[in-house]
Each structure stands twice: as C-alpha cells, then as structure tokens.
N, C-alpha and C positions, 0 to 999 in steps of 0.2 A: 457558442451559445447553446444552452440546453433547449431541447424541444421534446414534444410528447407525441406518441402514436397510439391511437385508440385500438385496443385489442379486446373485443367483447365487452365485458363489464369492467375491465381494468385498462391501465395505460402503461405503455413502455416509455420510460424517460431515457433520453440519450444526450450525451455531452462529450466534448473533447477534453482529454486530460493531458494535453501536450503532445510531444513527439518522442519517438525512440531515438537512440543515438544515430541510427542510419536514416533518420528523416521520416519514418512512417508515423502517421497520426495514430494516437491512442484513443480509442473510444470506450467509454464506460456506459453501462445501462443498468437500470433497475425498474422494477415493476411497482406501480402504485395503484391501489384499488380504493375507490371512494367508499365511505361508510354507507350501509343500506339506508334507503329513504331520503338521501340527499337530493335536493332539487338540482336541475341543470345549471342554474345560476350559481348555486353554492359549490357545485362540483368544479366549475370553471375557476371560481375564486380560490378554492383550496389547491387546485391543480397549479395555478400560477405561483402560489406560495411554495408548493413542493418543488417546482422547477427551479425557483430561486435558491432554495436550500441545496438542491442537488448540484446546481452550478457552482455555488460557493464551496461545496465539498470537493468538487473536481478541481477547482482552482487551487485549493490548498494541498492537493495530493502531490506526492513526489514519486510516483510509481516508477518513472524512468530515470530517477536520479540515483539508482542503486549501482550505477557503473563506477568503476574505480577512476580516480583522477588521471592516472597514467594512461589508461586506455582511452579515455575521452580526449585527453590532450593530443594524442596521435590523430584522432578523428578531426580535431580542430585544425591541426596542421594541414590535413588533406582537404577538408571541406571548406575551411575559411581562409587560413593563411595563404595557401597556395594560389588562391584566387584574388586576394586583396592586398597582400603585402609584397614588398620587394624581396628578391632572393637574398640580398645581404641581411635584411631584417630577420628573415626566416632562419638563416644560418646562425645569426647571433642568438636567437631564442632557442635554437636547438641545443646550444651550449648550456643553457639554463636548466634543461630538463634533468640532467644528472642529479644536481642538488635538490631540485624541487621534488623529483620522484622519490628520493631517499627520505624526504620529510613527510610528504603527503600523498605520494603516488599510490600507496596501498589503501588509502581511505576512499570510501564512497563519496561521490560528489555531494549528496544530500546530507552527509554527516560531517562535512568539513565546516568548522566554525571560525569566526574571527580570531579566537584564541589560538587555533592551530597555525593560522597565517602569521600572527604576531610573534609567536614563539620561533617560527622559522626565520622571520626577518631579524629578530633579536640575535639569533644564532649567527647570522651572516656578519654581524658586527664584532663578534668575539675574536680575540687574538688567535692567530694560527690558521684562520680560515683562508686568508690570502697567502698561498705558499711562496709567492715571490717576495713579499715584504715582511711576512711573519705576523702581520696585523689582521684587522678585519677588512671586509670589502668596503670600497668607497661608498658614501651615501648615494651617489648617482647610480652606481651599479645595483645597489639594494633596491632602489626605486624601479629600475628596469626589471628586476626579478618579480616585484609585485605587479608591475604592469603586465607581464606575461601571464601570471596566474589570473589576474583580473580579466584579461581578454578571453581566456578560456571560460571563465564563469559567465561573462557577458553573453557569450555565444550559447552557453547552456540555458541561460534565461530566455533568450530569443527562441530557442527550440522547445521551451516549455518544460524543461527537465528539472530545473530548480527555480525557486522564487527569488532568492536573495544572493547577492555577491558578498561573500565574507571578507573581501579585501576592503570594502567600503569604510569600515570603522577602524582599520588598523592605523598605526602611527609609524611614520618613517623617521629615521635619525636626521638631525639637523644637518643640512649640507654645510661643508666647510668652505670658507672662502678660498678659492684656488687662485694663486698668483699667476698672472699671465706673463709668460716670458716672450719677449719679442725685441727686435732691434730698436734702439733709439733713432732719432732722425739722423744723427751723425753716422751711426753704424749702417743705417740703410743706404746713405750716400756712398759709404765705403764699399758696401756690397755691390751697388749698381756700377761703381767704377771698376771693380774687379771683374764684374760680369762682362765687361766690354771685350775681354780676351777669351771668353768662353765660346764653345761651338755655337753655331747659329741657332740651332733648335733650343738649346738650353737658355741662351740669351733671350730669345723670344718668350719662352715659357715663364721665366722668373720675372722678366720685365712686366709681362701681363699680370702675373700674380700680385706684384706690388701695386700696380696702378688700378687693378680691377677689384681685388678682394674676392675673386671667384674661389670656390672650393676646388680641391684637387680633382675630384670627379668631373666637375663642370669644365675645368680647363682641358682635361683629357677628352671630354666629349665634344669639344668644339670642332666644327667642320668649316671648310672654306666658304660654304654657302651662308654661314652665319656672320661673315665679316663684310661690313659695308665700308669700304675704304674711303669713298668720297665723303660720306657723312660722318665718318669716324665713330660708327656704332657697331656694337657686338651684341648679338642675340643669343641668350642662353635658353636652350630648349631641350637639352638632353644631358646625360652624365654617363661616365664610364665607370663600371664597377668590376669587382673580381670576387669570385668564390672558388674554392678548390673543385667543387662539383661542376660549375658552369664555365670556369675560366674567365677571361675578360669578356664582358657583355655590356650592352647599352640599355639604359632604362631612362625613365623620366627623372628630373632633378629631385632633390630631397623633399621639397614641399611645393605646394601650388604657387606660393610666393616666390619660389626660386626661378620660375620662368620670368625672365626680365630682359630688358634692353638697356645697355649702358653706353653713353657717349664718353669716349676716353681721349686722352691727350695724343698729339701727333707722334710723340716718341714711341708709343706702343705700336702704331701702325707702320712706322719706319722699320721697326724690328720684325713685324709680321711680313712686310714686303720682302725683306731679305730672306726670311724663312721660305716664302713662296717660291722665290727664284731658286734657292738651294734645293728645295724639294723637287722642283721641276727637273733640275739637272740630275738629281739622283734617280728619279723615275726613268729618265731617258737611258741612263747608264745601266739600270737594272733590267730593262726590257721585260720579258715575260715573267721574271721573278718578282716583279713589283705587284703588290695587291693594292688596288686603288680604293682605299677606305674612305677617302674624302676628308680624313682627319688632319688637323694641323700638326699634331704631335704623334709621331709614329715610330715604330721600330725600323730596323735596317731594310725590311722588305715591304714597308708601307702599311703593315697591319697596325691596329690601335696599340698604343704603348701600354705596357703593363703598369698598373697603378703604383707599384713599388719602385719603378725606375726613377722618377724624379727625386724621391726621398734618398735613395742610394747615391745618386749623382751629387745631390746637394751636400750630403755628409762628406764626401771626398773633397768637394770644391771648397767647403768651409775650412777643412783641415789644411788644405794646401795654402790657403790665403790667410790663415790665422784669424778666422772669423768665428764668432760663437755659432754653434749649431743648435737651433731650437725647433727643427722640423719644418714642414711645409705650411702647416696651419698658421704659423706665426705671421705670414705675409697677409693673411686675412685680418689679423689683429692690427698689424701696422696700418693697413688701409683704413680700417675703422677709426683708429686713433687719429690719423691725419685728417679724415673727414670731420671728426668732432672738433679737432683743434682749429680747423679752418672756419668753423662756425655753422656747419650743417646741422639742421634740426634732427631730432630723433626719428621722425617719420621718414625723412630722406635717407638717413643712414640705414635704417631697417630695410627700406625698399631696395637700396643699392646692394646690400648684403644678401638679399633674398630670404630674410627671416620670415617665418610664418606669422609672427605677431610682433608688435612693437615692444611688448614686455620682455620678449626674449633678448632683444638688443639691449634694453635697459638693464636687465639682470647681469649681462656679461660686461657691459661697458659703463656701469653706473659711476665708477670712480673717474673715468675719463670725462663724463658729462659734468660731474661735480667740479672737476678742475677747470673745465671750459667756462662754467658759470661763474666760478670764483674770479677767473681772469677778466670776464666781461664786467663783473661788479667793480673790480679794481680799475678797469678802464673808465668806467663812469666816474669814479672818484677822482681819477687823474684829470679828466676833462673839466670837471667842476672846479678843481683846485687851480687849473690853468686860467679858467674864466675869472675866478676870484682875484687872481694876481693882476689880470688885465684891468679889472675894475679899480683896484687899489692904486694902480699906476696911471690911471686915466686922469 
C-alpha cells in the first residue's frame, strides 16, 4: 500500500514493488510537490490521487522479474519445493529441468509468454522426443511438464516478481484412453491359488494387495500397530518411498484422502497372523542383527523392504506359474473392479482406494461403472419380465 511522508513543501511517496528472488522487499519512492497556492484540502485530494497512481504503477512493474527461469527454478526448488513437496515429487520434477531449461531456461521470467510455453509443449509431442518409443511424450507426461513450469510461476507471482502465469492459456494434447491391464476374476482366483505355495511374506503381501487395493507404498509402509486383528481393520497412515538420494524413507501417503481405515475379510488376517509368527521366529534367530522397524514387510534383517522388491519377486513368480505379469498396480485395478461389480457406489470405491476426489475414480473406472449400470438395468428388465409371466399364468 502506498503512503506519503511530508518533507517540507513536498511529499515523498513510498510503495512496495514486490520481492527479490531471495525474498527481500523492493521499495520504490518518488517525490511529489503540490502546485503553489493550493489549499490544504485541495492538496490532500490531489495527494490521494497521486498515491493511487503511484500504487498502480508499482503493481504493474516487473523490476524483479528480470531473473532467468533456470535460476529462479533452482530457488523454487530450495525455497518452496523442499518445504512443501515430497522427495519423490521433487526428484521427478528435477528430471523435467533439462528439457525445460533448454527451451526457456535462458529467458527472463517477465519475458516468457504463453506462446513460449505452447511451443515447448507442442515440441514434446513430436516424434523422436521419447527415445524409448521413438514417438512423442505421453499427454500425461506433457501435463506434468506444464505443471512444473506453472508451479514455478505461481511462486513468482506470490513473491510479487511477475503478474501473470503464462501457462494459464496454454493447450494440452488430448489424453489418450489407456487400456487397463489386469487379471480377470478367473485369473485372480488362479493367482491366489498359486500364491498358497509362496513364502509367507509374499503370500501375505499379495493377498492384502488383492483384497485391499492399497498402493505399493502404502503396503510397504504398514506397521503392526496399524493392524486391528479382532476388528479386522487396517489403518493406512504412512507410505514407504525410495529415491537414489534418500534411499528407502517414510512419508505421508499420496493424498489427504489416502489416510483411511478399511475393514477386510478374515482371509487377509489369517495370512497376516502367519506372517507375524514367521517374523517373530526370524527376529529371534537373527538376534542383534535384526532391526526392529515395526514393518510388516521387511528385508532379511528387519529393515523396511525396498519398493522394487515386490515387483521383482512377482515377475519371477508369474513366470514360474505361467501367469500374465501386469505389475503390482494391477491389483489395485482388480480390487476397484470387484468393488464396482459387487454394487459399491462411486463414493465408497473412491474412499476405499484413497483417491483425492471422486472424479479421479470416475475418470479411471468409467467403463467399469458403465458396465455395472448396464447389468443393473438388465436386472430390472429381467425382474419385470418374470413378474409379467407370473401375471399371465395367474
């Protein structure tokens, strides 16, 4: 807010013009002198007008926006991301900086336009960008690139360095419908039957994965204190992650909605009881070599299991048993599909899966809900047809 200080016959006007990249407030000032012969009342009126003009001038200035994007992005990582985002998210966004800096890193923040961003996003779709497939990047990945750039600009706006976010008016490529690969009901039954001969820990892990729909990190983050055997309830309050810099570490689940309690069938707790007995025996045999992490799923020494371990074991298990291998996330899809087929409403499915919004669930499982609704409509038709037959034969 602009204000004035009287200095003899003139006034010094002062106002804030945002902040520098290191957080220091930028102050601007100018001198205004009333015309000779003006009354005190007229001076105050003109002074208010002058203050308003000066404030608008300061708000439109971009004095601190002359920093290059690549430089300010590094400050965003240290000042904002390090305090607000998960280590896994920071690691992912770090990977984006190479392409982003090649495109706009050399440009000043206050000179980057929506056109610059749009050209960069369009380029990500071009053939050859994805060195693995030879095509362009997936629409979801392109969206994540824009999200990273947008986050940097939003922070710059909060710091008063720029006024607008050039990402706001850009257009993303249409997402392609991605086919979800997961076991059928029959294949799931075959998988569970084969799992009976698996080691205790893996039998418990994948039984829980099928019946709960928990994410891999949520499964690996479970501790014995989260298991209520008598009530058959499991509480999800943490997750296990991995980055090369931090190794295996514990953090909160993916979203606020991911903190949840689920009541599960007895078969799950039977498997967990066997795991608890097996782990207790291992702990006794290991003696001082055992690290009591409290986790359900651990390495040979009791330390939290590496997130890649379940994937690698499952790949070998499926190969030995002639079962399709679709990765670990497929068990989440199986669980969701079974919930929907059993008649669960979308809010219940969303809450059980720990999605942040119902729309997320609907976007992923729209086809499954459509099929469930179609079967429900067919059921209504069958019931009415049966009733009509009874009336005719009465």
